[in-house]
C-alpha positions as a printed NumPy array, in Angstrom:
array([[ 14.736,   8.837,   3.807],
       [ 15.1  ,   5.502,   5.511],
       [ 17.011,   2.699,   3.861],
       [ 16.38 ,   0.358,   6.773],
       [ 14.232,  -2.734,   6.244],
       [ 10.531,  -2.223,   6.848],
       [  9.552,  -3.081,  10.416],
       [  6.697,  -5.449,  11.248],
       [  4.675,  -2.445,  12.438],
       [  5.269,  -0.589,   9.151],
       [  4.323,  -3.675,   7.151],
       [  1.153,  -4.077,   9.212],
       [  0.196,  -0.453,   8.516],
       [  0.838,  -0.546,   4.78 ],
       [ -0.902,  -3.885,   4.275],
       [ -3.947,  -2.645,   6.221],
       [ -3.95 ,   0.517,   4.109],
       [ -3.705,  -1.525,   0.898],
       [ -6.63 ,  -3.741,   1.9  ],
       [ -8.725,  -0.675,   2.794],
       [ -8.158,   0.634,  -0.733],
       [ -8.817,  -2.811,  -2.222],
       [-12.132,  -3.019,  -0.348],
       [-13.13 ,   0.366,  -1.764],
       [-12.008,  -0.704,  -5.234],
       [-14.   ,  -3.95 ,  -5.137],
       [-17.079,  -2.13 ,  -3.829],
       [-16.846,   0.461,  -6.591],
       [-16.209,   3.284,  -4.114],
       [-13.966,   6.161,  -5.099],
       [-10.712,   6.535,  -3.199],
       [ -7.461,   8.42 ,  -3.626],
       [ -4.235,   6.44 ,  -3.62 ],
       [ -2.262,   9.629,  -3.029],
       [ -4.453,  10.608,  -0.072],
       [ -3.92 ,   7.16 ,   1.434],
       [ -0.177,   7.446,   0.829],
       [  0.041,  10.907,   2.413],
       [ -1.99 ,   9.778,   5.452],
       [  0.281,   6.767,   5.922],
       [  3.622,   8.614,   5.707],
       [  3.616,  10.16 ,   9.225],
       [  3.264,   6.654,  10.682],
       [  6.282,   5.276,   8.84 ],
       [  9.984,   5.63 ,   9.657],
       [ 10.974,   8.398,   7.247],
       [  9.764,   6.546,   4.137],
       [  9.345,   8.449,   0.889],
       [  6.145,   8.578,  -1.143],
       [  7.977,   6.555,  -3.8  ],
       [  8.839,   3.864,  -1.235],
       [  5.189,   3.583,  -0.195],
       [  4.095,   3.43 ,  -3.847],
       [  6.638,   0.678,  -4.562],
       [  5.53 ,  -1.292,  -1.49 ],
       [  1.89 ,  -1.077,  -2.615],
       [  3.01 ,  -2.393,  -6.017],
       [  4.786,  -5.289,  -4.287],
       [  1.613,  -6.168,  -2.388],
       [ -0.305,  -6.197,  -5.689],
       [  2.314,  -8.468,  -7.248],
       [  2.031, -10.99 ,  -4.408],
       [ -1.774, -10.996,  -4.523],
       [ -1.782, -11.342,  -8.312],
       [  0.696, -14.244,  -8.124],
       [ -1.59 , -15.943,  -5.6  ],
       [ -4.587, -15.497,  -7.911],
       [ -6.284, -13.096,  -5.496],
       [ -7.944,  -9.738,  -6.128],
       [ -5.51 ,  -6.852,  -6.34 ],
       [ -5.56 ,  -3.144,  -7.19 ],
       [ -4.845,  -2.92 , -10.93 ],
       [ -3.58 ,   0.671, -10.492],
       [ -0.576,  -0.774,  -8.65 ],
       [  1.133,  -2.819, -11.349]])
């Protein structure tokens, strides 16, 4: 697993993925966080599922701190 910092391209991918899930969440559409995570992994530089989960949690924390909508399942 990679211990390198996340690249701009990786950050772009994970943020886009997060906002796709958030859009589904806000619209009341069902989605699978694990399916999103698994689909994202091949596009990342040897990141683990746990690393992706933690990064999604970080995105939630930033959005919550800014008073924006966030995915409550990522606390």
